[in-house]
C-alpha positions in Angstrom: 181.0 50.5 64.2 180.1 53.9 62.9 182.9 56.4 62.5 180.6 59.4 62.9 180.5 60.2 66.6 177.4 62.3 66.2 175.4 59.5 64.8 176.5 57.2 67.6 175.3 59.8 70.1 171.9 59.9 68.3 171.5 56.1 68.4 172.5 55.9 72.1 170.0 58.7 72.9 167.1 56.8 71.3 168.0 53.6 73.2 168.2 55.2 76.6 165.3 57.7 76.0 167.5 60.7 76.3 167.7 64.0 74.4 170.6 63.8 71.9 171.5 67.4 72.4 172.0 66.7 76.1 174.1 63.7 75.3 176.2 65.7 72.9 176.9 68.4 75.5 177.8 65.7 78.1 180.4 64.2 75.6 181.9 67.6 74.9 182.2 68.4 78.6 183.8 65.0 79.2 186.4 65.7 76.5 187.2 69.1 78.0 187.5 67.6 81.5 189.9 64.9 80.3 192.0 67.5 78.4 192.2 69.7 81.5 193.5 66.7 83.5 196.2 65.7 81.0 197.1 68.9 79.2 198.7 72.0 80.9 196.1 74.4 79.5 193.7 76.2 81.9 191.0 77.3 79.5 189.9 74.7 77.0 186.8 74.5 74.8 185.6 71.7 72.5 182.7 70.8 70.2 181.6 68.0 68.0 180.9 68.7 64.3 177.5 67.4 63.5 178.3 66.8 59.8 181.6 65.0 60.1 181.5 63.9 63.7 185.0 65.2 64.3 186.0 66.4 67.8 187.5 69.9 67.8 189.4 71.1 70.9 190.8 74.6 71.5 192.8 76.3 74.2 193.4 80.0 74.9 196.4 82.2 75.9 196.2 85.6 77.5 198.2 88.5 76.1 200.6 89.9 78.7 203.7 92.1 78.8 205.8 89.7 80.8 205.2 86.0 80.1 205.4 83.8 83.2 203.4 80.7 82.0 204.2 80.1 78.3 201.3 77.5 78.1 198.6 80.0 79.0 200.3 83.4 78.4 201.7 85.1 75.3 203.7 88.3 74.9 202.5 91.3 72.8 205.4 90.8 70.3 204.4 87.2 69.7 200.7 87.9 69.4 201.3 90.7 66.8 202.3 88.0 64.3 199.1 86.1 64.8 196.6 88.9 65.4 197.9 92.5 65.0 194.8 93.9 66.6 195.2 92.0 69.8 196.1 94.0 73.0 197.1 93.3 76.5 194.4 91.2 78.3 192.9 89.7 75.2 192.9 85.9 74.6 194.2 84.1 71.6 192.7 80.8 70.4 194.9 77.8 69.7 193.7 74.4 68.3 194.9 71.3 70.2 196.7 69.1 67.8 195.9 65.4 67.1 199.1 64.3 68.8 198.0 66.0 72.0 194.5 64.6 71.7 195.8 61.1 71.5 197.3 61.7 75.0 193.8 62.3 76.4 191.8 59.8 74.3 192.4 56.8 76.6 191.3 58.7 79.7 188.3 60.2 78.0 186.3 57.0 77.7 185.5 56.4 81.4 184.7 60.1 81.8 182.2 59.9 78.9 180.5 56.8 80.2 180.3 58.3 83.7 178.7 61.4 82.2 176.2 59.4 80.3 175.2 57.4 83.4 174.7 60.6 85.2 172.5 61.9 82.4 170.5 58.8 82.5 170.1 59.1 86.3 168.9 62.7 86.0 166.5 61.6 83.3 165.0 58.9 85.6 164.7 61.4 88.4 163.0 64.0 86.3 160.6 61.5 84.7 159.6 59.4 87.7 159.5 61.9 90.5 156.1 63.0 89.3 154.8 59.3 89.4 155.6 58.6 93.1 152.6 56.8 94.6 151.3 55.5 91.3 151.1 51.9 89.9 153.8 51.0 87.3 153.8 48.0 85.0 157.2 46.4 84.6 158.5 43.5 82.6 160.6 40.8 84.3 164.2 40.8 82.9 165.7 38.2 85.3 165.4 36.6 88.7 168.6 36.7 90.7 169.8 34.0 93.1 169.4 36.3 96.1 165.7 36.5 95.3 165.4 40.0 93.9 163.7 40.5 90.6 165.0 42.9 87.9 162.2 44.8 86.2 162.3 47.1 83.1 160.0 50.1 82.9 159.4 51.9 79.6 162.1 49.6 78.0 164.9 51.8 79.3 164.8 52.1 83.1 165.8 49.1 85.3 164.7 48.7 88.9 164.9 45.9 91.5 162.0 44.3 93.4 163.6 43.0 96.5 162.4 39.9 98.3 161.0 41.9 101.3 158.7 43.8 98.9 157.4 40.6 97.2 154.1 38.9 98.0 154.6 35.6 99.7 154.4 32.6 97.3 155.0 34.6 94.1 157.1 33.2 91.3 158.3 35.2 88.3 159.7 34.2 85.0 161.2 36.1 82.1 158.7 38.4 80.3 156.1 38.5 83.0 154.2 41.8 83.4 154.1 42.8 87.1 152.2 45.7 88.7 154.2 47.5 91.4 153.7 50.7 93.5 156.4 53.4 93.1 157.4 54.4 96.6 160.4 56.7 96.0 163.0 57.9 93.5 166.6 58.4 94.8 169.5 60.2 93.2 172.2 58.3 94.9 174.8 57.0 92.4 176.0 54.3 94.8 172.6 52.5 94.9 171.8 49.7 92.4 168.3 50.9 91.8 167.0 54.4 91.6 163.3 53.4 91.9 162.0 52.0 95.1 159.1 49.7 94.2 156.8 47.4 96.3 154.0 44.9 96.0 153.3 44.6 99.7 152.4 48.2 100.5 148.7 48.9 101.3 148.8 51.8 98.8 149.0 49.2 96.0 145.6 47.8 97.1 144.1 51.3 97.1 145.5 52.1 93.6 144.2 48.9 92.2 140.7 49.6 93.4 140.9 53.0 91.9 141.8 51.5 88.6 139.2 48.8 88.7 136.2 50.6 90.2 134.9 53.6 88.2 132.9 55.0 91.1 136.2 55.4 93.1 137.9 57.0 90.2 135.0 59.4 89.8 135.0 60.3 93.5 131.5 58.9 94.3 133.0 56.1 96.4 136.0 57.0 98.6 138.6 54.8 100.3 139.4 55.6 103.9 142.2 53.2 104.7 143.5 49.8 104.0 145.5 47.1 105.8 147.2 44.1 104.4 149.0 40.9 105.3 150.5 40.4 101.8 149.4 37.2 100.0 147.0 36.1 102.8 144.3 38.7 103.7 143.5 42.4 103.5 140.8 44.8 104.6 139.7 48.0 103.0 137.1 50.5 104.3 135.0 52.6 101.9 132.0 54.9 102.0 129.8 56.6 99.4 129.0 60.3 98.9 125.8 59.3 97.2 123.1 57.6 99.2 121.9 55.7 96.1 125.3 54.1 95.5 126.3 51.1 97.6 130.1 51.4 98.3 130.6 47.7 99.1 128.6 46.5 96.1 130.4 48.9 93.8 133.8 47.5 94.9 132.7 43.9 94.7 131.1 44.3 91.2 128.8 42.0 89.3 129.3 38.5 90.7 132.5 39.7 92.3 134.2 40.5 89.0 135.9 43.6 90.1 137.3 42.4 93.4 138.3 39.0 91.8 140.5 40.8 89.3 142.4 42.4 92.1 142.6 39.1 94.1 144.2 37.4 91.0 146.7 40.3 90.6 147.7 39.9 94.3 148.4 36.2 94.1 145.1 35.1 95.6 145.1 37.5 98.6 141.6 37.5 100.2 140.1 41.0 100.5 137.4 42.1 103.0 135.5 45.3 102.0 134.3 47.1 105.2 131.7 49.8 105.3 133.2 52.9 107.0 131.2 54.8 109.6 131.8 57.9 111.7 130.6 56.1 114.7 133.6 54.2 116.0 131.4 51.5 117.6 129.7 50.7 114.3 133.0 50.9 112.5 134.6 48.4 114.9 131.7 46.0 114.5 132.1 46.2 110.7 135.8 45.8 110.8 135.6 42.6 113.0 133.0 40.9 110.8 131.9 38.2 110.4 132.1 37.9 114.2 129.1 39.3 116.2 130.1 41.6 119.0 128.1 41.7 122.3 129.6 44.9 123.7 132.7 47.1 123.5 134.5 49.8 125.5 136.6 52.5 123.9 139.5 54.3 125.6 140.2 57.4 123.6 143.3 58.4 125.6 145.0 55.0 125.2 143.6 54.5 121.7 142.3 51.1 122.8 139.1 49.2 122.4 138.0 46.3 124.6 135.6 44.0 122.7 133.4 41.3 124.4 132.0 38.5 122.2 130.2 35.2 122.9 132.4 32.2 123.4 131.4 30.7 120.0 132.3 33.9 118.3 135.7 34.3 119.8 137.5 32.3 117.1 135.8 34.3 114.3 136.8 37.6 115.9 140.4 36.7 116.4 140.7 35.0 113.0 143.4 32.5 111.8 146.5 33.2 113.8 145.0 36.5 114.8 144.7 37.9 111.3 141.2 39.3 111.7 141.8 41.3 114.8 145.3 42.6 113.6 143.9 43.8 110.3 140.9 45.5 112.0 143.3 47.2 114.5 145.4 48.6 111.6 142.3 49.6 109.7 140.7 51.5 112.6 143.9 52.8 114.2 143.1 51.5 117.7 144.5 48.6 119.6 141.7 46.0 119.9 141.5 43.5 122.8 139.0 40.6 122.2 137.7 38.6 125.2 134.9 36.1 125.7 131.7 37.1 127.5 132.6 34.8 130.5 134.5 36.0 133.5 137.5 33.9 132.7 139.1 33.9 129.3 139.3 30.1 128.8 141.8 28.4 126.5 140.7 26.2 123.6 141.3 23.0 125.6 139.3 24.3 128.5 136.4 25.3 126.2 136.4 21.8 124.7 136.3 20.2 128.2 133.5 22.5 129.1 131.5 21.6 126.0 132.1 17.9 126.7 130.9 18.3 130.3 127.8 20.0 129.1 127.0 17.3 126.6 127.6 14.6 129.3 125.3 16.4 131.7 122.6 16.7 129.0 122.9 13.0 128.3 122.6 12.1 132.0 119.5 14.3 132.3 117.9 12.7 129.3 118.6 9.2 130.7 117.0 10.1 134.0 114.0 11.5 132.2 113.6 8.2 130.3 114.0 6.1 133.4 111.3 8.2 135.2 109.1 7.9 132.2 109.4 4.1 132.0 108.7 3.8 135.7 105.6 5.9 135.4 104.4 3.7 132.6 105.0 0.6 134.6 103.2 2.1 137.6 100.2 2.8 135.3 100.2 -0.7 134.0 100.3 -2.2 137.5 97.4 0.1 138.6 95.4 -1.1 135.6 96.0 -4.8 136.3 95.1 -4.3 140.0 91.9 -2.6 138.9 91.0 -5.5 136.6 91.6 -8.0 139.4 89.3 -6.1 141.7 86.6 -5.9 139.1 86.8 -9.7 138.5 86.6 -10.4 142.2 83.5 -8.2 142.6 81.8 -9.8 139.5 82.4 -13.5 140.4 82.5 -13.9 144.2 80.0 -16.8 144.3 81.7 -19.0 141.6 84.9 -19.5 143.6 83.7 -22.8 145.2 82.6 -24.3 141.9 85.9 -23.3 140.3 87.8 -25.1 143.0 85.8 -28.3 142.4 86.4 -28.1 138.7 90.1 -27.6 139.2 90.2 -30.7 141.5 88.4 -32.9 138.9 90.8 -31.7 136.2 93.8 -32.6 138.4 92.4 -36.1 139.1 91.8 -36.7 135.3 95.3 -35.6 134.5 96.7 -38.0 137.1 94.8 -40.9 135.6 96.1 -40.2 132.1 99.7 -40.0 133.5 99.3 -43.5 135.2 97.9 -45.0 131.9 100.8 -43.6 129.9 103.3 -45.1 132.5 101.6 -48.6 132.1 101.9 -48.4 128.3 105.5 -47.5 128.7 106.1 -50.5 130.9 104.6 -53.0 128.3 105.9 -51.8 124.9 106.6 -55.3 123.5 103.0 -56.5 123.8 101.7 -53.5 121.9 104.3 -54.0 119.1 103.3 -57.7 118.7 99.6 -56.9 118.6 100.2 -54.3 115.9 102.2 -56.7 113.8 99.4 -59.4 114.0 96.8 -56.8 113.0 98.9 -55.7 110.1 99.3 -59.3 108.9 95.6 -60.1 109.1 94.9 -56.9 107.2 97.2 -57.8 104.4 95.8 -61.4 103.9 92.3 -60.1 103.8 93.2 -57.5 101.3 94.9 -60.0 99.0 91.9 -62.5 99.0 89.5 -59.7 98.3 91.5 -58.5 95.3 91.7 -62.0 93.9 88.0 -62.5 94.2 87.3 -59.3 92.5 89.5 -60.2 89.7 87.7 -63.5 89.2 84.4 -61.8 89.1 85.6 -59.3 86.6 86.9 -62.1 84.4 83.6 -64.0 84.3 81.8 -60.8 83.5 84.1 -60.0 80.6 83.7 -63.4 78.9 79.9 -63.1 78.1 80.6 -59.5 77.0 83.2 -60.8 74.5 80.9 -63.5 73.3 78.1 -61.0 72.7 80.5 -58.8 70.7 81.7 -61.8 68.5 78.1 -62.9 67.6 77.1 -59.7 65.7 80.4 -59.7 64.0 79.8 -63.2 62.6 76.4 -62.3 61.3 
């Protein structure tokens, strides 16, 4: 540890970002305050030597005729020995001894630390008061068990991001860089954090768009209002002062690059960019997109808008758990009531039943149509067949008698064949024996014929062989 108190003050001032002259004066005032508490002197002064770092304390006594308080008053006779020129009413300086200083050294330390904390507090107030409403980037120091996150700004100021001001689903680790919106700076020594910061305030969304979109920073595109459900969905309304500049396209950026940067910074929060309009009707339709509105009625006195949409657009207008209509209501500043175009506002179950009934009715109608069509086809076919029969009757009226005769002859022939077949069935054994005898005669004849042929061929082959042998012998 350094013995020079002045050097210690300089190092401390650099660490906390304070002016070392301010810290020096605070330490001197703390020493004087401690001396006044412990010592019986009324007027005390002190200072720190910048070269040696020694603390010098002095007290003063007033010159009077009659001494009543010997610690703070001195007679003319006694002061003459110290300062012959001193008169009644003058003050004489006395140095406080080291022995007396040791009496106050123990009680001086808490006073000094309290003074330094106060100086740090005043520095925070003077530095950050001008930055209220701006975006600050802090570094995560620790995550406490109760959910709040300790952030450090400019490596010297510590602030707490409470759970209620955090985006749903966020997780922080040591060293993470986090963007927050500075809401307020308090000068209350009893509060843990002087800076009130938030990541759920709609102002953070506006400031992030100002930082990411140059047209907004330049004033060409202006933001009217914004509404958020942190971590889930948000809406922001914009308009352009230049007709050639598209406000929505400027905020979205090339392939959504600008808005995607903000979405990633807000933990995936979906952002709808709405085109602002002076006409409240158009503005309401834009705010409730992507739903299509059939009609709406505005009550200026009650600040209320009654919106009528088609049944198939009701879910789009309301949104998931009512997000779309709630955000649109906050964005416009009116209470919005969304109803279906039918007389009764049907529930989801009733709508499903109705759709099923419609589909069933359509199916019944289709089946009836198909039945009617088939019946018509059958009627046409019957008509055609009847017409053909009539034509045949007209063409061949004379041949009916001959046809009857032919039919009778065919019937008689068929009956004769049936009788013959029955007779054959009655005598099956005779037919089988006749077939066997015929087969036996056929086989014997075939054998005799083959033998005779073979003999003839043998006799023919002998002279041929003899004729072949004779030329060989010659």
